[in-house]
C-alpha positions in Angstrom: -3.9 -55.9 12.7 -1.4 -54.0 15.1 0.8 -53.2 12.1 -2.0 -51.8 10.3 -3.1 -49.9 13.4 -0.1 -48.4 13.7 0.2 -47.7 10.0 -3.2 -46.0 10.2 -2.0 -44.1 13.0 1.0 -43.3 11.4 -0.6 -41.8 8.4 -3.3 -39.8 10.4 -0.6 -37.9 12.5 1.3 -37.3 9.5 -1.8 -35.9 7.6 -2.8 -33.6 10.5 0.5 -32.3 10.5 0.7 -31.5 6.8 -2.8 -29.9 7.2 -1.7 -27.8 10.5 1.9 -27.0 8.6 -0.6 -25.7 5.1 -2.8 -23.9 7.5 0.5 -22.2 9.3 0.9 -20.2 6.0 -2.4 -18.7 5.8 -1.6 -15.1 7.2 -4.4 -12.6 7.1 -2.3 -9.2 5.7 -2.7 -5.7 5.3 -3.9 -4.6 1.9 -4.7 -8.1 0.8 -2.8 -11.6 0.5 0.2 -10.0 -1.0 0.0 -6.5 0.4 -0.5 -4.9 -2.8 -4.1 -3.6 -2.6 -5.3 -6.3 -4.8 -8.0 -8.6 -3.6 -8.9 -12.0 -5.1 -12.6 -11.9 -5.0 -14.5 -12.2 -8.2 -18.3 -11.8 -9.3 -18.6 -8.6 -8.0 -21.0 -5.9 -9.6 -19.6 -3.5 -12.1 -21.9 -0.7 -11.1 -23.7 0.2 -7.7 -27.4 0.9 -7.1 -28.2 4.5 -7.3 -28.3 4.7 -3.6 -24.8 2.9 -3.2 -24.6 -1.1 -2.6 -26.5 -2.9 0.0 -25.2 -2.2 3.6 -25.9 -5.6 5.4 -25.1 -4.4 8.6 -23.1 -1.8 10.9 -21.7 -2.1 14.3 -21.3 1.7 16.1 -19.1 1.2 19.1 -15.6 0.5 18.2 -13.8 3.2 19.8 -11.3 5.5 17.9 -9.2 4.0 15.4 -8.2 4.1 11.7 -6.8 0.6 11.3 -8.9 -1.7 8.9 -11.1 -5.0 9.4 -9.8 -8.5 9.5 -11.8 -11.4 8.4 -10.4 -15.2 10.1 -12.1 -18.3 10.9 -15.7 -16.8 10.4 -14.9 -13.9 12.6 -14.1 -10.3 12.3 -11.3 -8.6 14.1 -10.7 -5.0 14.4 -9.0 -2.7 17.0 -10.2 0.4 18.4 -9.8 2.6 21.7 -11.8 3.6 24.7 -10.4 6.5 26.9 -6.7 5.4 26.8 -7.0 1.7 26.4 -6.9 -0.3 23.0 -9.2 -3.3 22.4 -9.2 -5.9 19.7 -13.2 -6.0 18.9 -14.0 -9.6 17.7 -17.3 -9.5 15.5 -19.5 -12.2 14.2 -20.0 -12.5 10.5 -23.4 -10.3 11.2 -21.5 -7.7 12.8 -22.6 -8.5 16.5 -19.9 -8.3 19.2 -18.6 -11.4 20.6 -16.0 -10.4 22.3 -13.6 -7.3 23.4 -9.9 -8.3 24.0 -7.7 -5.5 25.7 -4.3 -4.9 24.7 -3.0 -2.3 26.7 -2.7 1.5 26.3 -3.0 3.1 23.1 -2.5 6.3 21.5 -4.6 9.4 22.9 -2.6 12.2 21.3 -2.1 13.6 17.9 -5.1 11.8 16.4 -6.4 9.2 19.0 -7.3 6.0 18.0 -5.7 2.6 17.0 -3.3 2.6 14.4 -2.2 -1.0 13.4 -4.4 -3.6 11.4 -3.9 -7.0 12.8 -2.2 -9.9 11.3 -3.6 -13.3 12.2 -1.6 -16.6 11.7 -2.4 -20.0 13.5 -5.1 -18.3 15.6 -2.5 -16.0 17.0 -3.0 -12.1 16.3 -0.1 -10.1 16.0 -0.1 -6.0 16.5 1.8 -2.6 17.4 0.1 0.0 19.3 0.5 3.7 18.7 2.7 3.9 21.9 5.0 1.1 20.9 4.0 -2.3 22.1 4.4 -5.3 20.3 2.1 -7.9 21.3 0.9 -11.3 20.7 -2.6 -12.6 21.6 -4.0 -16.1 21.4 -7.4 -16.0 20.0 -8.6 -19.2 21.7 -7.7 -17.9 25.1 -7.8 -14.1 24.5 -4.6 -14.0 26.5 -1.3 -12.4 25.5 1.3 -14.9 24.6 4.0 -12.2 24.6 4.8 -8.7 24.2 7.5 -6.2 23.9 7.9 -2.5 24.7 9.6 -1.5 21.6 11.2 1.7 23.0 12.4 0.5 26.2 13.7 -3.0 25.1 14.7 -2.1 21.6 15.8 1.6 22.3 13.3 3.0 19.6 11.6 6.3 19.9 8.0 7.4 19.3 7.3 9.5 16.4 5.0 12.6 16.2 1.6 10.9 15.3 2.7 7.4 17.3 4.1 4.3 16.0 2.0 3.1 13.0 2.9 -0.2 11.7 1.2 -3.1 10.0 3.1 -6.2 11.1 4.5 -8.7 8.2 4.8 -12.5 9.0 6.6 -15.1 7.1 6.9 -18.7 8.3 8.2 -18.4 12.1 9.2 -14.7 11.9 7.5 -11.6 12.8 9.2 -8.4 11.4 9.1 -5.0 12.8 10.9 -1.9 13.0 11.6 -0.4 16.2 13.4 2.3 15.0 16.5 2.5 17.3 19.8 3.2 16.6 20.9 -0.1 17.3 17.7 -2.1 17.1 16.4 -0.4 13.6 14.7 -3.4 12.1 14.2 -6.8 14.0 12.8 -10.3 13.2 11.1 -12.1 16.2 9.9 -16.1 16.7 6.6 -15.2 16.2 5.2 -18.1 18.9 7.9 -17.1 21.4 8.6 -13.7 20.9 12.3 -14.4 21.2 14.6 -12.1 19.3 16.0 -13.8 16.4 18.1 -11.0 14.7 18.5 -7.1 15.0 19.6 -4.9 12.5 21.2 -1.4 12.9 19.8 -0.5 9.3 20.6 3.4 8.9 19.8 4.2 12.7 16.8 6.1 11.6 13.4 6.5 13.5 10.4 4.4 11.9 8.2 6.6 9.6 4.8 5.0 9.8 5.4 2.5 7.1 4.6 -1.1 6.9 7.3 -3.2 5.5 7.1 -5.8 2.5 8.7 -9.0 1.8 9.4 -9.8 -1.6 10.7 -12.9 -3.3 13.6 -11.7 -6.4 15.0 -14.2 -8.5 14.4 -16.7 -5.6 15.6 -14.6 -3.0 13.6 -12.9 -0.4 14.6 -9.2 0.3 12.7 -7.2 3.5 11.9 -3.8 2.2 11.1 -0.9 4.9 10.9 2.9 4.6 12.1 4.7 7.5 13.1 8.1 7.9 15.3 8.9 5.2 16.1 5.9 3.2 14.4 3.0 1.6 16.5 -0.6 2.9 16.5 -3.7 1.8 17.3 -6.5 4.2 18.2 -10.2 4.2 15.2 -11.7 6.2 17.0 -14.5 7.4 20.0 -12.7 8.7 19.0 -8.8 8.7 21.9 -8.0 6.8 21.6 -4.8 5.1 21.9 -5.6 1.4 21.2 -1.8 0.3 19.7 1.4 1.2 18.5 3.9 -1.0 18.0 8.1 0.1 14.2 8.8 0.2 12.6 11.6 2.1 9.8 14.4 2.2 9.2 17.4 4.3 8.2 15.6 7.7 9.9 12.0 7.2 6.6 10.1 6.9 6.5 7.4 4.7 3.3 5.4 5.6 2.5 3.6 1.9 4.1 -0.1 1.5 6.3 -0.3 -1.7 4.9 -2.2 -5.2 7.1 -4.9 -6.1 6.8 -5.8 -9.8 9.1 -7.2 -12.6 12.4 -6.8 -10.6 11.4 -3.5 -9.5 10.2 -1.5 -6.6 7.6 1.5 -6.5 8.1 3.3 -3.2 6.1 6.7 -2.8 4.9 9.2 -0.5 3.4 12.6 0.2 3.8 16.2 1.2 5.0 17.0 -2.4 7.5 14.1 -2.8 6.0 11.5 -5.0 7.6 8.2 -6.0 10.5 6.2 -7.2 10.9 3.2 -9.2 14.1 1.3 -8.2 15.7 -1.8 -10.4 16.9 -4.3 -8.5 19.9 -5.9 -9.4 19.6 -9.9 -10.5 21.0 -11.0 -7.0 19.0 -8.1 -5.3 22.6 -6.9 -3.5 21.5 -3.5 -4.9 19.2 -1.1 -6.7 19.5 1.8 -9.2 16.9 4.5 -10.0 14.6 3.8 -13.0 12.5 7.1 -12.6 11.0 9.3 -10.4 7.5 11.2 -10.5 6.3 13.7 -8.5 2.8 14.2 -9.2 1.2 10.9 -7.5 2.7 12.3 -4.0 0.4 9.8 -2.1 -0.1 10.6 2.1 -1.1 7.2 3.3 -3.6 6.0 0.6 -1.8 3.4 -1.0 -1.7 2.7 -4.9 -2.3 -0.3 -7.0 -0.4 -1.4 -10.2 -3.0 -3.0 -12.8 -2.2 -3.7 -16.3 1.3 -1.6 -16.2 -0.4 1.4 -15.2 -0.1 2.7 -11.2 -3.4 4.3 -10.1 -3.5 6.1 -6.8 -4.4 10.0 -5.7 -2.2 12.6 -4.4 -1.9 14.9 -1.7 -0.7 18.1 -2.4 -1.6 17.4 -5.8 -5.4 16.7 -5.4 -5.9 14.7 -8.3 -6.3 11.0 -9.2 -3.5 9.8 -11.6 -2.4 7.2 -14.0 1.3 6.2 -14.0 2.9 4.5 -16.6 5.2 1.8 -15.0 7.8 1.4 -17.4 8.5 5.0 -17.9 7.1 6.9 -14.9 4.9 9.2 -17.5 1.6 10.4 -16.1 -0.8 9.4 -18.6 -3.9 10.8 -17.0 -5.2 12.8 -14.0 -8.8 13.7 -12.8 -10.6 15.2 -10.0 -14.0 13.2 -10.4 -13.7 12.2 -7.1 -11.7 13.0 -3.6 -8.3 11.8 -2.8 -8.0 9.1 -0.3 -7.3 5.2 -0.2 -7.6 2.6 -3.3 -7.8 -0.8 -3.5 -8.7 -3.4 -6.5 -10.7 -6.4 -6.9 -12.4 -8.0 -9.9 -11.3 -5.7 -12.6 -12.4 -2.6 -10.4 -10.8 0.3 -8.4 -12.6 0.8 -5.0 -11.8 4.3 -3.3 -12.8 5.7 0.0 -12.3 9.6 0.4 -11.1 11.9 2.7 -14.3 13.6 2.4 -16.3 10.5 3.0 -17.4 8.8 -0.2 -17.2 5.5 -1.3 -16.3 5.2 -5.5 -16.2 2.9 -7.9 -14.0 3.2 -10.6 -13.1 1.3 -13.9 -9.5 1.1 -14.9 -9.0 2.1 -18.5 -6.0 1.9 -20.8 -4.1 5.2 -19.7 -7.4 6.4 -17.7 -10.1 5.6 -15.7 -14.0 5.9 -15.4 -15.9 7.3 -12.3 -19.0 4.2 -12.6 -20.4 4.9 -9.1 -20.2 6.7 -6.1 -22.3 6.9 -2.6 -21.7 8.9 0.9 -20.4 7.2 4.2 -23.2 8.6 6.5 -22.0 6.6 9.6 -18.9 6.6 11.8 -16.6 9.4 13.2 -13.6 11.9 12.7 -11.2 11.2 9.7 -12.0 8.9 6.9 -8.4 7.3 6.9 -9.1 3.3 7.1 -8.2 1.2 4.2 -10.9 -0.9 2.5 -11.3 -4.8 2.8 -13.1 -7.2 0.5 -13.5 -10.6 1.6 -16.0 -13.0 0.3 -17.9 -10.5 -1.5 -18.5 -8.1 1.2 -16.6 -4.8 1.3 -15.8 -3.7 4.9 -15.7 0.1 5.5 -13.9 1.3 8.8 -14.7 5.1 9.7 -13.9 5.6 13.4 -16.4 4.1 15.4 -18.1 2.4 12.9 -17.6 -0.7 10.7 -20.0 -1.4 7.9 -20.2 -4.1 5.5 -21.4 -4.0 2.1 -22.5 -6.4 -0.1 -21.0 -5.8 -3.6 -21.7 -9.3 -5.2 -23.6 -9.5 -8.6 
């Protein structure tokens, strides 16, 4: 009997450990599970009612900000700024405020408001503030587990419109771009905040970007866009594998690159455009495949669907279809204003800078505007990226977060 009890106890502990290990891999991410603007939801409407999809609820007291919502454990988390203090707002799935968790001073100059969309794993929330604080918050206790000042502790320097980075987590590590001469890109133990490695990179300032972690022929590579270069680093050591020159007038690169089939697409606005880079088999070098200046997206992202890149320009104020293989512009249209874009269940979802939601059908070499509806709540700029979770479309406009039912 004692043997059976001990064996049962060991099996139980082992199962709990396996369950914890599996849950530890669940990370709520920027622009979807793979940071590529694609959401896995299915069974969504292919056309909206004339007045738009049904709004389930709206919360209109968020404070200022441009970050997106995160859904975790039947709670919704979003950041905002009141006066010069930053808060994480925890909402119920019905849009009721449950808690406001302070995280310190925030950006109150050059478009005041929160920039960073939180990343959450193991009930730990991670974010970088516009004034350079990297913080880990325990959502059980609402207390900070650890924090760093990226400018004072890691020789970084703030940039014109405030540090803007949606952090990336992998296993026990969290990666960040302080933009210092010495500590250009860093990796920290996400549980303790301990510095694991620091890379000098190219010694540039950060450029409002959010990195991408790819697996290329079995090798992980951390891709970051800083002021004048795209960097490829070994995520275990921080060693610089390769760099590629890429800049624009204001050295602003907010868009996360897209990786597919051994190549990277990196793009930004201010009349620049996008370059496709082919990685060598072992990922230790890159070479240019093509460059397209039409899709000069400022900060709205793009998506790759069935061999076609969809996104809008900035100075080129159209929506574009770009062929992934050749870089050729296949189609362009001004049927809807420029803005952010995501994808789910065969459809594109756009949120325009004029404050409209649009449902767009991607076609072979073109697209078709299906439905459009105005956003009438909220404040200031329409810049936040959309989020889809469990058939609900979350739209953040300044002090308002709206939830729309988009399931059939």
